[in-house]
C-alpha positions as CSV (number, residue, x, y, z in Angstrom):
1,M,-12.9,-32.0,26.4
2,A,-16.9,-31.8,25.5
3,C,-17.9,-31.4,21.9
4,I,-17.5,-28.0,20.8
5,F,-20.3,-26.4,19.4
6,L,-19.9,-24.4,16.2
7,D,-23.5,-24.6,14.8
8,H,-24.4,-21.4,15.7
9,H,-26.5,-20.3,12.6
10,S,-28.7,-23.6,13.0
11,T,-29.6,-22.3,16.2
12,T,-27.7,-20.7,19.8
13,P,-27.4,-21.5,23.1
14,L,-29.4,-19.5,25.3
15,D,-27.6,-16.7,27.1
16,P,-27.6,-16.8,30.8
17,R,-28.6,-13.2,31.0
18,V,-31.5,-14.2,28.7
19,L,-32.5,-16.8,30.7
20,A,-32.6,-14.5,34.4
21,A,-34.9,-12.4,32.4
22,M,-37.2,-14.8,31.7
23,C,-37.5,-16.9,35.4
24,E,-38.6,-12.9,36.1
25,A,-41.5,-12.4,33.7
26,P,-44.8,-11.7,35.4
27,L,-47.6,-14.4,35.9
28,G,-50.4,-13.1,33.1
29,N,-51.8,-13.5,29.8
30,A,-50.8,-10.2,28.2
31,S,-54.4,-9.9,27.0
32,S,-56.1,-10.1,30.7
33,A,-57.1,-7.0,32.3
34,H,-56.1,-8.0,35.4
35,V,-53.3,-6.3,37.3
36,Y,-50.8,-9.5,36.2
37,G,-52.2,-9.5,32.7
38,K,-51.3,-5.6,32.6
39,E,-48.1,-6.2,34.2
40,A,-47.1,-8.8,31.4
41,A,-48.6,-7.0,28.8
42,R,-46.3,-3.9,29.8
43,I,-42.9,-5.6,30.2
44,V,-44.1,-7.1,26.8
45,E,-44.2,-4.0,25.3
46,L,-40.5,-2.9,26.7
47,A,-39.5,-6.1,24.7
48,R,-41.4,-4.9,21.5
49,A,-39.3,-1.5,21.6
50,D,-36.4,-3.4,22.0
51,I,-36.4,-5.6,19.3
52,A,-37.8,-2.4,17.4
53,A,-34.4,-0.5,18.2
54,A,-32.6,-3.5,16.9
55,I,-33.7,-2.5,13.5
56,G,-33.9,1.1,13.6
57,A,-37.7,0.2,13.6
58,Q,-41.0,1.9,15.8
59,P,-41.9,-0.4,18.5
60,G,-45.5,-0.3,16.9
61,E,-44.1,-2.2,13.7
62,I,-43.4,-4.8,14.8
63,I,-45.4,-8.0,14.9
64,L,-44.8,-10.9,17.4
65,L,-44.8,-14.6,16.3
66,S,-43.8,-18.0,16.8
67,G,-40.7,-17.3,14.5
68,A,-39.0,-16.6,11.0
69,T,-40.9,-19.1,9.5
70,E,-44.2,-17.8,10.2
71,A,-42.7,-14.3,9.8
72,D,-41.7,-15.5,6.7
73,N,-44.7,-17.2,5.5
74,L,-47.1,-14.0,6.8
75,A,-44.5,-11.4,4.9
76,L,-44.9,-13.3,1.5
77,K,-48.8,-14.4,2.0
78,G,-50.0,-11.6,3.2
79,V,-48.8,-9.1,0.8
80,M,-49.7,-11.2,-2.2
81,E,-52.6,-11.8,-0.9
82,A,-53.1,-8.3,0.0
83,Q,-52.0,-6.7,-3.1
84,M,-53.8,-9.1,-5.3
85,A,-57.0,-8.6,-3.5
86,R,-56.9,-4.6,-4.3
87,G,-57.4,-5.5,-8.0
88,L,-54.6,-3.6,-9.9
89,G,-52.8,-7.2,-11.4
90,L,-49.6,-7.2,-9.0
91,R,-49.1,-11.0,-8.4
92,H,-45.4,-11.1,-9.3
93,L,-43.1,-12.1,-6.5
94,V,-39.3,-11.9,-7.1
95,T,-36.9,-14.1,-4.6
96,C,-33.4,-15.9,-5.3
97,A,-32.4,-19.1,-6.0
98,I,-30.5,-19.6,-2.6
99,E,-33.4,-17.9,0.6
100,H,-33.9,-20.4,2.9
101,S,-36.8,-22.7,2.4
102,A,-39.2,-20.8,4.2
103,V,-38.8,-18.1,1.5
104,L,-38.2,-20.3,-1.6
105,E,-41.1,-22.6,-0.2
106,T,-43.8,-20.4,0.1
107,A,-43.3,-18.5,-3.0
108,R,-43.7,-21.8,-4.7
109,Y,-47.2,-22.2,-3.2
110,L,-47.8,-19.0,-4.0
111,A,-47.1,-19.6,-7.8
112,A,-48.9,-23.1,-7.7
113,E,-52.0,-22.4,-5.3
114,R,-52.6,-18.6,-5.3
115,G,-51.9,-17.7,-9.3
116,C,-48.9,-15.9,-8.7
117,R,-46.0,-15.3,-11.2
118,L,-43.0,-15.8,-9.5
119,T,-39.2,-15.1,-10.6
120,I,-36.2,-16.8,-9.0
121,L,-33.2,-14.8,-9.8
122,P,-29.7,-16.3,-9.9
123,V,-26.7,-15.4,-7.8
124,S,-23.0,-15.3,-8.3
125,P,-20.3,-17.9,-7.8
126,D,-19.8,-15.7,-4.4
127,G,-23.5,-16.1,-3.7
128,L,-24.7,-12.8,-4.4
129,V,-27.5,-11.3,-5.9
130,D,-26.9,-8.7,-8.5
131,P,-28.7,-5.6,-7.8
132,A,-29.3,-5.0,-11.9
133,A,-30.9,-7.9,-12.0
134,V,-33.3,-7.0,-9.4
135,A,-34.3,-4.1,-11.3
136,A,-34.6,-6.1,-14.4
137,A,-36.8,-8.7,-13.1
138,I,-39.5,-6.0,-11.6
139,A,-42.3,-5.5,-13.8
140,P,-45.3,-3.6,-14.1
141,D,-47.4,-6.3,-12.1
142,T,-44.5,-6.8,-9.2
143,A,-46.0,-6.7,-5.7
144,L,-42.9,-7.7,-3.6
145,V,-39.0,-8.6,-3.9
146,S,-38.3,-10.7,-1.4
147,I,-34.3,-11.2,-0.9
148,M,-32.3,-12.4,2.4
149,A,-30.1,-9.8,4.4
150,V,-27.5,-12.8,5.1
151,N,-27.5,-16.4,3.6
152,N,-27.8,-18.7,6.2
153,E,-25.1,-21.6,4.4
154,V,-22.8,-19.6,3.1
155,G,-22.9,-16.5,5.2
156,T,-23.2,-13.6,2.3
157,V,-24.6,-10.5,2.8
158,Q,-26.6,-9.1,0.6
159,P,-26.7,-5.5,-1.3
160,V,-29.8,-5.0,1.4
161,A,-29.8,-1.2,0.8
162,E,-28.5,-1.2,-3.0
163,I,-32.2,-3.4,-3.5
164,G,-34.0,-1.3,-1.4
165,R,-33.1,2.1,-3.2
166,I,-34.1,-0.1,-6.5
167,C,-37.5,-1.4,-5.1
168,R,-38.3,2.2,-3.5
169,E,-37.6,4.1,-6.8
170,K,-39.9,1.6,-8.8
171,G,-42.8,1.2,-6.1
172,V,-42.6,-1.9,-5.0
173,L,-42.3,-3.9,-1.6
174,Y,-39.3,-5.3,-0.9
175,H,-38.7,-7.9,2.2
176,S,-35.9,-9.1,4.1
177,D,-35.1,-12.3,5.9
178,A,-33.0,-11.1,8.3
179,C,-32.7,-13.5,10.8
180,Q,-29.1,-13.9,10.4
181,A,-28.3,-10.2,10.1
182,V,-29.4,-8.5,13.2
183,G,-26.3,-8.0,15.5
184,K,-23.5,-10.0,13.3
185,V,-23.8,-6.9,10.0
186,P,-24.9,-3.9,9.7
187,F,-29.4,-3.3,9.4
188,D,-31.5,-1.0,8.9
189,V,-34.5,-1.1,7.9
190,I,-34.8,2.8,7.6
191,S,-32.0,3.7,5.6
192,M,-31.8,0.3,3.9
193,D,-35.5,1.1,2.5
194,V,-36.8,-2.4,3.8
195,D,-40.7,-2.6,4.0
196,L,-40.7,-5.8,6.2
197,A,-38.3,-8.1,7.7
198,S,-38.0,-11.5,9.5
199,L,-36.5,-11.9,12.6
200,S,-35.7,-14.6,15.2
201,G,-35.2,-15.1,18.6
202,H,-33.0,-18.2,18.5
203,K,-30.6,-17.3,16.3
204,I,-29.4,-14.6,18.8
205,Y,-28.8,-16.5,21.9
206,A,-32.9,-16.1,23.0
207,L,-35.4,-19.0,23.0
208,P,-36.5,-21.1,19.7
209,G,-40.0,-20.1,19.1
210,V,-40.2,-16.7,18.8
211,G,-39.7,-14.4,16.4
212,A,-40.5,-11.5,14.9
213,L,-42.2,-9.6,11.2
214,Y,-41.0,-5.9,11.0
215,V,-43.9,-4.2,8.5
216,R,-43.4,-0.6,7.7
217,Q,-45.9,1.4,8.5
218,G,-48.9,1.4,5.7
219,T,-47.5,-1.5,4.2
220,P,-50.8,-3.9,3.5
221,L,-50.6,-7.2,4.9
222,A,-53.3,-9.9,4.7
223,K,-53.8,-11.3,8.0
224,Q,-52.8,-15.3,8.2
225,M,-53.9,-16.4,11.1
226,H,-57.1,-15.7,12.6
227,G,-59.0,-16.6,16.5
228,G,-58.2,-13.4,17.8
229,T,-57.1,-10.0,17.9
230,H,-53.7,-9.9,19.2
231,E,-50.9,-7.5,17.6
232,G,-53.1,-5.4,16.6
233,G,-55.6,-7.6,14.7
234,R,-52.7,-8.7,12.4
235,R,-52.0,-11.9,14.2
236,A,-54.0,-13.9,16.5
237,G,-52.5,-16.4,19.1
238,T,-51.6,-16.1,22.7
239,T,-48.7,-13.9,23.3
240,A,-45.5,-15.9,24.9
241,V,-44.8,-13.5,27.4
242,C,-41.9,-15.5,28.8
243,S,-40.0,-15.6,25.4
244,I,-40.8,-12.4,23.8
245,I,-39.1,-10.8,27.2
246,G,-36.2,-13.1,26.4
247,F,-36.0,-11.6,22.4
248,G,-36.1,-8.7,23.9
249,V,-33.3,-8.5,26.5
250,A,-30.9,-10.8,23.5
251,C,-31.6,-7.7,21.3
252,Q,-30.1,-5.3,24.0
253,I,-27.2,-6.9,25.0
254,L,-26.8,-7.1,20.5
255,Q,-27.2,-3.4,20.8
256,V,-24.7,-3.1,23.4
257,E,-22.0,-5.3,22.7
258,G,-22.0,-6.4,19.1
259,P,-19.3,-4.3,17.4
260,A,-16.7,-5.9,19.9
261,E,-18.8,-9.3,19.5
262,V,-18.6,-9.4,15.3
263,A,-14.8,-8.4,15.5
264,R,-14.2,-10.9,18.4
265,I,-15.8,-13.7,16.3
266,A,-14.5,-12.5,12.8
267,A,-11.1,-13.0,14.3
268,L,-11.8,-16.9,15.2
269,R,-13.5,-17.4,12.1
270,D,-10.0,-16.1,10.4
271,R,-8.0,-18.6,12.9
272,L,-10.1,-21.1,11.8
273,L,-9.9,-20.7,7.9
274,A,-5.8,-20.1,8.6
275,I,-5.5,-23.2,10.3
276,L,-7.4,-25.3,7.3
277,R,-5.1,-23.8,4.7
278,A,-2.0,-24.3,6.5
279,G,-3.0,-28.1,6.8
280,L,-4.3,-28.8,3.6
281,P,-3.6,-29.3,-0.1
282,P,-5.0,-25.9,-1.9
283,A,-6.4,-28.6,-4.2
284,V,-8.3,-30.3,-1.2
285,L,-9.8,-26.5,0.6
286,H,-12.8,-24.7,-1.7
287,V,-14.1,-22.0,0.4
288,N,-17.7,-21.7,0.1
289,G,-18.4,-17.7,-0.4
290,T,-17.3,-14.8,-0.7
291,M,-14.2,-13.9,1.6
292,E,-14.6,-10.0,0.5
293,P,-14.7,-8.0,3.9
294,G,-18.2,-6.9,4.8
295,R,-19.8,-9.1,2.3
296,R,-19.6,-12.1,5.0
297,H,-21.4,-13.1,8.1
298,P,-18.4,-13.0,10.5
299,G,-18.5,-16.1,12.2
300,N,-19.7,-18.2,8.9
301,L,-16.8,-20.5,7.5
302,N,-18.4,-23.0,5.1
303,V,-16.3,-24.9,3.1
304,T,-16.1,-28.0,0.6
305,L,-13.0,-30.6,1.2
306,V,-12.8,-31.6,-2.1
307,G,-12.1,-35.7,-2.5
308,V,-12.7,-35.8,1.2
309,C,-15.5,-38.9,2.3
310,S,-18.1,-36.6,3.9
311,E,-19.6,-40.1,5.3
312,A,-15.5,-40.8,6.8
313,L,-15.0,-37.0,7.8
314,D,-18.5,-37.5,10.2
315,K,-17.8,-40.7,11.9
316,A,-14.5,-39.3,12.7
317,I,-15.5,-35.7,14.1
318,R,-18.9,-36.1,15.3
319,N,-18.2,-36.7,19.1
320,F,-15.7,-33.3,18.8
321,V,-17.1,-30.8,17.3
322,A,-20.9,-29.8,16.1
323,V,-21.0,-28.9,12.8
324,S,-23.6,-28.7,9.7
325,A,-23.1,-29.4,6.2
326,S,-26.3,-27.2,4.9
327,S,-29.2,-25.7,6.5
328,A,-30.6,-27.6,10.0
329,C,-34.5,-27.5,8.1
330,K,-33.0,-29.8,5.5
331,S,-30.7,-32.0,7.9
332,Q,-33.3,-34.3,7.9
333,V,-34.5,-34.7,4.7
334,P,-33.1,-37.8,2.7
335,G,-31.1,-37.3,0.1
336,A,-31.4,-33.4,0.0
337,G,-28.4,-31.8,-1.0
338,S,-27.6,-27.9,-0.5
339,H,-29.6,-25.8,-3.1
340,V,-27.4,-22.9,-1.9
341,L,-24.0,-24.3,-3.1
342,T,-25.9,-26.0,-6.5
343,A,-26.7,-22.2,-7.0
344,M,-23.4,-21.2,-7.0
345,G,-22.3,-23.8,-8.7
346,A,-19.8,-24.4,-5.6
347,P,-18.6,-28.4,-5.1
348,D,-21.4,-29.9,-3.2
349,S,-21.3,-33.3,-1.1
350,D,-20.7,-35.2,-4.4
351,K,-17.6,-34.0,-4.8
352,G,-16.5,-34.2,-1.3
353,A,-17.3,-33.1,2.3
354,V,-18.9,-29.8,2.9
355,I,-18.6,-28.4,6.3
356,R,-20.5,-25.2,7.7
357,F,-18.8,-23.9,10.6
358,G,-20.6,-21.3,12.4
359,I,-18.7,-19.4,15.4
360,G,-20.6,-17.5,18.0
361,R,-20.4,-15.5,21.1
362,F,-19.2,-18.4,23.9
363,N,-16.4,-20.1,21.1
364,T,-13.0,-19.7,22.6
365,P,-9.7,-19.2,20.7
366,D,-8.5,-22.8,22.3
367,E,-11.9,-24.2,20.9
368,I,-11.1,-22.6,17.5
369,E,-7.5,-24.3,17.5
370,A,-8.9,-27.7,18.5
371,V,-11.0,-27.8,15.5
372,G,-8.8,-26.5,13.5
373,R,-6.5,-29.4,14.2
374,K,-8.8,-32.0,14.3
375,I,-10.1,-31.4,10.8
376,V,-6.9,-31.5,9.1
377,E,-5.8,-34.6,11.2
378,A,-9.3,-36.2,10.5
379,A,-9.3,-35.0,6.7
380,V,-5.4,-35.7,5.4
381,P,-5.7,-39.3,5.8
382,L,-9.3,-39.6,4.0
383,V,-8.4,-37.4,0.8
384,G,-9.2,-39.1,-2.8
385,I,-9.7,-42.3,-1.3
386,G,-13.3,-42.7,-2.1
387,C,-16.2,-43.5,0.5
388,A,-16.1,-47.0,2.0
389,I,-19.5,-46.8,3.5
390,P,-22.9,-46.3,1.4
391,R,-23.5,-42.8,1.2
392,R,-26.7,-41.2,3.6
393,A,-28.6,-38.5,4.2
394,R,-26.5,-35.5,4.7
395,K,-26.3,-33.5,8.7
């Protein structure tokens, strides 16, 4: 059997239907005035409408970008710079401790280099933000709250609608990194009072290198890239026609197939957890994040195998199953642990082997059975024996 891919939170494989649509992309530059350019522009606008529909937005509220990292940067920098430029003293940014690094590092940059005041809220041991803490953190100088919809490591679903309502009542803008949410959990920018939302193509079976930022009409936003008048003057750069078409088709598929897919993937996740619970001692298996229905990404299972050497386990399973121990964005950072698990007070790699399973569209029941058995088979002999090889960077 080939190596089984269970790392869908880091990226998803390209759906063949997405690839087929991309192969039919028109030739022209969408900014060109000739017939090829006009056709490219027309197809891009159809894709923009599909992306908007996936989150309940209007097409004109979607800025097409290179990915979610650019979207997070544009949301935070764009809003904070625009609000500070108004001269009303709005310089306070609120976020939480388990945000993706694209949000946390941007927030820290704004505090260190742009004079913003930053509040980073804690989370519960289950990885949830308390809406009451958000309300308490909002002050007269607060410009923006940025709390993600679904965590990329432990899969916790944040109370977006409650946070959005609080922000709306207090007259504060609300941004949510929704990359892991779209098509997996309910996410509607209107009913949830979200003002800005970051989206990513390669989390929903489209290509890496394409994403979007939803910006509610009337939201102040300072441009971050200069050099052209693309995207209504909000972002310069040649339109990535082929990738955008794929992104739009991926959103179409989610609109039609999403509910059934979520139910199937959640059942696979629950089966995997059942196999691990049956095969591992209770003291060894620790599930990171809440398992409360509706509060977790359907395809996410993040566990710490307490007392199991992570390096030895990785060596035993690396050619059998592709999984992660933390965000893929940190896997190449020497010595980098999980800031998410640290913030939750959960066991990290120093106490055992952390595994993030990300189950997706093309996984089968047979694969889940095989992975569950392999993890148990590899982990049980390693319990309590410690690491006989030097520790290295987490993967």
